[in-house]
Structures are given as C-alpha cells and as structure tokens.
ROLUMGU-696660 format. One record per residue (C-alpha): residue in one letter; chain; x, y, z. Coordinates in pm, whole numbers, plus 50000, padded with zeros to 5 digits. Each point is the difference from the previous one (the first is absolute). Layout:
 residuo cadena  east north    up
       a      A     X     Y     Z
...
END
This chain:
 residuo cadena  east north    up
       m      A 49369 48225 49115
       a      A 50237 50255 49836
       s      A 50116 49923 49658
       k      A 50302 49868 49907
       i      A 50258 50288 49886
       e      A 50193 49885 49651
       v      A 50303 50151 49861
       k      A 49835 49973 49665
       d      A 49698 50201 50079
       l      A 50229 50298 50138
       l      A 50233 49977 49727
       e      A 49621 50034 49721
       a      A 49947 50315 50249
       g      A 50316 50139 49948
       v      A 50109 49997 50365
       h      A 50391 49905 49891
       f      A 50022 50371 49831
       g      A 50231 50223 50218
       h      A 50160 50342 49885
       l      A 50243 50134 49801
       t      A 50360 49825 50105
       r      A 50130 50374 50114
       k      A 49691 50088 50220
       w      A 50059 49661 50241
       n      A 50023 50002 50304
       p      A 50328 49797 50157
       n      A 49784 49844 50254
       m      A 49755 49817 49759
       a      A 50313 49808 49891
       p      A 49893 49653 50185
       y      A 49676 50040 49789
       i      A 50133 50066 49631
       y      A 50022 49687 49779
       m      A 50152 50163 49744
       e      A 50024 50295 49777
       r      A 49885 50031 49630
       n      A 49960 50305 49750
       g      A 50131 50255 50262
       i      A 49694 49861 50224
       h      A 50032 49790 50328
       v      A 49786 49693 50024
       i      A 49899 49908 50367
       n      A 50063 49648 50118
       l      A 49601 49858 49963
       y      A 50096 49683 50247
       k      A 50155 50215 50270
       t      A 49628 50219 49930
       v      A 49777 49707 50026
       a      A 50208 49920 50355
       k      A 49964 50357 50118
       i      A 49620 50007 49916
       e      A 49915 49657 50195
       e      A 50171 50118 50314
       a      A 49871 50323 49989
       n      A 49610 49863 49975
       e      A 50089 49787 50293
       a      A 50106 50327 50172
       l      A 49656 50142 49868
       k      A 49765 49734 50067
       k      A 50119 49980 50339
       i      A 49938 50372 50072
       a      A 49640 49974 49833
       a      A 49917 49750 50208
       s      A 50096 50155 50331
       g      A 49741 50281 49897
       r      A 50269 50293 49944
       k      A 49949 50189 49673
       i      A 50243 50030 49708
       l      A 50048 50350 49838
       f      A 50066 49956 49624
       v      A 50164 50336 49838
       a      A 49985 50022 49631
       t      A 49986 50406 49874
       k      A 50161 49901 49673
       k      A 49733 49993 49703
       q      A 50042 49676 49877
       a      A 49953 49851 50313
       k      A 49716 50225 50174
       d      A 49724 49825 49838
       i      A 50122 49621 50047
       v      A 50102 50079 50356
       a      A 49625 50125 50078
       d      A 49848 49725 49819
       k      A 50201 49710 50150
       v      A 50004 50164 50340
       s      A 49657 50097 50099
       k      A 49879 49618 49880
       v      A 50194 49880 50355
       n      A 49875 50320 50227
       m      A 50363 50160 50025
       p      A 50100 50338 50011
       y      A 50154 50190 49706
       i      A 50142 50324 49887
       t      A 50023 50069 49631
       e      A 49985 50388 49995
       r      A 50257 50215 50112
       w      A 50174 49865 50370
       p      A 49897 50204 50269
       g      A 50295 50127 50181
       g      A 50004 49840 50368
       m      A 49726 49763 49895
       l      A 50193 49745 50234
       t      A 50200 50224 50222
       n      A 49710 50267 50070
       f      A 49742 49722 49956
       v      A 49763 50194 50305
       t      A 49961 50297 49746
       i      A 49934 49793 49697
       r      A 49715 49821 50240
       k      A 49871 50350 50045
       a      A 49956 50074 49649
       v      A 49855 49663 49925
       k      A 49739 50074 50317
       k      A 49948 50347 49839
       m      A 49863 49810 49692
       a      A 49773 49773 50226
       s      A 49871 50306 50172
       i      A 49895 50127 49667
       d      A 49809 49713 49896
       r      A 49850 50037 50339
       m      A 49882 50341 49914
       k      A 49842 49907 49655
       k      A 49832 49711 50231
       d      A 49854 50206 50232
       g      A 49908 50258 49792
       t      A 50223 50250 50163
       f      A 50190 50055 49672
       n      A 49632 50145 49842
       t      A 50000 50288 50234
       l      A 50343 50105 49837
       s      A 50025 50304 49730
       k      A 50019 49905 49643
       k      A 50393 50110 50050
       e      A 50042 49802 50281
       r      A 49872 49707 49901
       l      A 50216 50019 49694
       q      A 50286 50025 50180
       v      A 49946 49693 50239
       d      A 49911 49848 49669
       r      A 50372 50048 49858
       l      A 50158 49932 50320
       r      A 49824 49619 50042
       a      A 50088 49945 49647
       k      A 50394 50089 50047
       l      A 49973 49782 50354
       e      A 49814 49719 49782
       k      A 50283 50034 49716
       n      A 50282 49982 50217
       l      A 49906 49794 50326
       g      A 49658 49845 49916
       s      A 50197 49639 49968
       i      A 50162 50045 50372
       a      A 49625 50076 50171
       d      A 50011 49693 50169
       m      A 50346 50029 50096
       t      A 49986 50055 50399
       r      A 50348 49917 50085
       l      A 50344 49965 49869
       p      A 50027 49712 49726
       g      A 50149 49703 50056
       a      A 50235 50015 49693
       i      A 50046 50185 49657
       f      A 49997 49895 49692
       i      A 50171 50233 49717
       v      A 50020 49983 49623
       d      A 50277 50242 49907
       t      A 50204 50064 50302
       m      A 50217 50309 49818
       r      A 49659 50119 49926
       e      A 49867 49954 50379
       h      A 50325 50070 50217
       i      A 49805 50232 50205
       a      A 49782 49722 50116
       v      A 50324 49774 50003
       k      A 50150 50208 50237
       e      A 49656 50082 50219
       a      A 49986 49624 50019
       q      A 50405 49955 50100
       k      A 49917 50244 50308
       l      A 49686 49804 50115
       n      A 50171 49666 49992
       i      A 49715 49878 49750
       p      A 50116 49714 49780
       i      A 50027 50130 49626
       f      A 49910 49792 49692
       a      A 50096 50097 49672
       m      A 50053 49981 49674
       v      A 50339 50065 49908
       d      A 50154 50074 49634
       t      A 50369 50008 49920
       n      A 50017 50358 50072
       s      A 49858 50015 50327
       d      A 50168 49921 50350
       p      A 49893 49696 50148
       r      A 50191 50028 50352
       p      A 49711 50216 50184
       i      A 49739 49714 49893
       d      A 49939 49710 50215
       y      A 49830 49814 49761
       v      A 50150 50055 49627
       i      A 49816 49881 49709
       p      A 50253 50031 49742
       a      A 49764 50122 49627
       n      A 49918 50239 49776
       d      A 49783 50277 50186
       d      A 49946 50217 49651
       a      A 49810 49733 49799
       g      A 49588 49965 50064
       k      A 50006 49628 49880
       s      A 50324 49930 50284
       i      A 49795 50211 50267
       e      A 49717 49821 49987
       a      A 50189 49664 49978
       i      A 50159 50066 50328
       l      A 49696 50144 50163
       s      A 49764 49717 49915
       h      A 50204 49782 50207
       v      A 50034 50194 50274
       t      A 49658 50092 50025
       d      A 49956 49630 49988
       a      A 50204 49956 50288
       v      A 49817 50280 50208
       a      A 49648 49835 49898
       e      A 50118 49673 50116
       g      A 50112 50106 50370
       l      A 49700 50183 50026
       a      A 49810 49714 49924
       e      A 50215 49788 50270
       r      A 49881 50269 50232
       k      A 49642 49956 49918
       n      A 50051 49653 50094
       d      A 50160 49994 50293
       k      A 49673 50230 50114
       q      A 49782 49796 49900
       d      A 50148 49647 50178
       d      A 50029 50229 50271
       e      A 49663 50096 50041
       a      A 49876 49643 49946
       e      A 50301 49892 50244
       a      A 49845 50232 50236
       p      A 49728 49773 50209
       k      A 50222 49690 49982
       k      A 50235 50188 50186
       e      A 49757 50133 50240
       k      A 49874 49667 50066
       k      A 50380 49843 50023
       a      A 50091 50303 50259
       e      A 49724 49875 50223
       s      A 50038 49675 49990
       k      A 50369 50038 50099
       k      A 49937 50193 50322
       e      A 49897 49638 50127
       e      A 50312 49867 49931
       t      A 50304 50032 50211
       a      A 50194 50306 50078
       e      A 50317 49880 49797
       a      A 49785 49986 49646
       p      A 49926 50377 49996
       k      A 50377 50062 50114
       k      A 50104 49831 49686
       e      A 49733 50112 49793
       k      A 50075 50353 50099
       k      A 50395 49919 49936
       a      A 49917 49923 49656
       a      A 49782 50227 49905
       a      A 50256 50252 50115
       v      A 50276 49864 49730
       e      A 49774 50093 49730
       a      A 50140 50338 49807
       e      A 49776 50321 49966
       d      A 49977 50193 49707
       l      A 50320 50249 50113
       t      A 49943 50220 49681
       k      A 49683 50159 50123
       i      A 50274 50224 50222
       e      A 50116 50271 49808
       g      A 50333 49977 49882
       v      A 50057 49621 50031
       g      A 49982 49874 49643
       p      A 49969 49627 49909
       k      A 50384 49948 50023
       a      A 50050 50162 50318
       a      A 49670 49797 50122
       e      A 50146 49677 49913
       a      A 50347 50077 50144
       l      A 49838 50098 50344
       v      A 49817 49687 49955
       n      A 50308 49838 49985
       s      A 50135 50099 50287
       g      A 49704 49906 50223
       v      A 49796 50314 49974
       a      A 49686 49852 49848
       t      A 49708 50207 50173
       y      A 49933 50344 50067
       a      A 50024 49926 50406
       d      A 50338 49904 49903
       l      A 50077 50269 49832
       a      A 49847 50256 50254
       k      A 50279 49839 50255
       a      A 50296 50037 49739
       d      A 50284 50219 50028
       p      A 50030 50234 49699
       e      A 50381 49975 50023
       k      A 49958 49627 49981
       i      A 49710 50003 49716
       k      A 50295 50277 49811
       e      A 50292 49696 50055
       v      A 49763 49713 49889
       l      A 49905 50172 49668
       t      A 50320 50107 49916
       e      A 50154 49651 50036
       a      A 49723 49852 49816
       s      A 50055 50259 49725
       s      A 50188 50327 49867
       n      A 49730 50092 49829
       l      A 49824 50043 50334
       a      A 50223 50155 50197
       h      A 49906 50342 49937
       l      A 49648 49931 50142
       d      A 49871 50193 50341
       p      A 49815 49790 50255
       t      A 49975 50244 50257
       s      A 49611 49997 49972
       w      A 49991 49648 49915
       p      A 49938 49833 50412
       k      A 49718 50336 50004
       q      A 49792 49920 49718
       a      A 50007 49603 50084
       k      A 49903 50082 50359
       m      A 49674 50160 49825
       a      A 49952 49720 49805
       a      A 50047 49746 50236
       d      A 49760 50194 50245
       g      A 49741 49955 49672
       k      A 49987 50408 49974
       w      A 50001 49989 49627
       d      A 49788 50307 49946
       e      A 50279 50160 50218
       l      A 50302 49871 49844
       k      A 49831 50125 49649
       e      A 49978 50335 50140
       w      A 50362 50028 50123
       q      A 50112 49835 49665
       d      A 49801 50282 49835
       s      A 50153 50273 50172
       v      A 50393 49918 49956
       k      A 50199 49944 49722
       g      A 50087 49645 49896
       g      A 49955 49862 50407
       v      A 50318 50268 50063
       e      A 49906 50248 50277
END
C-alpha cells in the first residue's frame, strides 16, 4: 500500500515554493494559496488532492501493462528520476529530448534496434573483424545511443502515459503527447500553463527535495499497479485448472445455463486502453456507453464513438476514433502481434 501523503512532508520538502509573482502564469491562480515576499505560495492541500488523483490513474495504467514514460532533463531532476523510475522498470528520458520521440516513434525504434545490432556484433565476433578506426566509430555511436536512448530500449510501443517534470522546459514533449492523445501527468510550477496537462500536480519543480518528494509518491503508485498486475496473473494461472474443470462440467448441464454464462461474461469490460489512442478517460466513457469489449468496439461506428466521447467530456472531443474499430477487430480476433506491428507503423493510431 502506497504511503499516505502528508501536507507536513510536502511542506518540509519545499513543494509549496512557487516563482516570483511577476513571472506567474494566471492560469495557475486556482492552485496558489498566497503571495509572500514577492513569491507565490502553492496550496499544498490542492497538491495532495491532485497527487492522489494522478496516482490512481497511474496505478490503473501500470496495472494494464502499459508503459509510463518519465521526462526530466533539468540538472537537479536527472539523477532523482533515473534512480526512482528505474526501480519500477519504467522508461525515462534524462538527457536531451529527442525530437519526434513520440510523433516519429518508428524512427526512434530504428535507432534502438541499431544499438541492439551493435551488441550482437560484439557477441558473434563480427566486431573484431573491423579495423581499429571502425571499431572506435562503432563504440562512439553505441555510447551516444546508450546515453540518449538506453532507458527506452525496452519500450517497443508508444507509452500509455507521460510524466513530466517542468512543462516549460519540456514543451516539445508536451506538444508531441498532445498530438497523439497520450495522457500527460506533470509537476506544474506557478510560471507554467496547466491547461494542456491532463493530470496537474501543482508543485515546485526546481528544488531537488520537492521533485524527490513527488516522484516518491508517484513511483510508489506505479509499483502498486505493477504488483496488482502480477497478482492478477498469478490468480489467473491458479484459476486456470479450475476453470477448465468447470467448463467440462457445464457441458453436461442444460443448454440454458451456458447461454447465461456467456451473456454474463460478455458484459465484463476488457482493457480498451490497449487500442492506440484510447486513454483511461476515453475507455471509461466507452464502457459507460455500453462499448465494453473489443468486439463491441470493432462493430461501433467512429461517428457514434465521437459523439459518445464529446458528450462524456469536452477534453475528449479532439480524439480521432477512426482507426479504433480496425484495431479492436484485431484485438478481438487475438491478432496481438499484427496489432502491435500496425500500431508501431502509425502515429498514435492515426493512419
């Protein structure tokens, strides 16, 4: 169970310190408690509420098996993010943000594959056949790729969410995630615009103690989601023999009983966030409208889906569900490899 978030702990970490009043962004007004000595003070009670809201969403994403990409390239946040995030086995960017990291993900994956091919060369002995100069060039290329992309080597598809420290510094990452409808979680200081962020955590994003305090709670929530996923898998494996035995016994029952069982199973919602472009909020809206399974989504009309999303929230009105039925059909048919290949070849599920 994740540790309880205390206002006192956040206060001691300096999470409440904002920027100079002359540098503030008026859109942060709801999260500002007061002004003292020319500096804005963040309302920590709202920060606690927002952390809890973000943690609940991150926990669900982690439990669904999707990756959460952490981005923090500022000096005081690099080591903290690398340390905390690596413990929960999530990808992170702490060097320069590679332009097109999300919008041109296919090209980024090629660079990661290049790194893997160099490793294979060293294992099979091909590397030793190169000249001294060529070996030096390959080593330098490998070191450069490792520095910039090493932490995302295992990220084979677009992340389910992105967590950002300092949205002003990482404005390119924010724009790319927006374009692909990837949920954005972020620490937002008083000089930043919270409007593009889906899950705002008002906090001091400059002090190392503040960043560490927020990241500790966030990564705890991610770890909890991963633990839930692991337990669910173990439960499923343990239940498998029982389910098989139960299925055999049901064959001998009347024809009416299996129909009822089938109907009951059909109403159980499937994880629609595995469809590229469908975030947790969109998935919830679809399930509430009666589209709870891949088969339901495969039969749905994109125009009707658009209406459902718009009615659910104005924040979902910009989503493009054109490809969702096509992806859902592959998922419903169990063609996961084909679906993954298709998702890797397009940008955010938009052909």
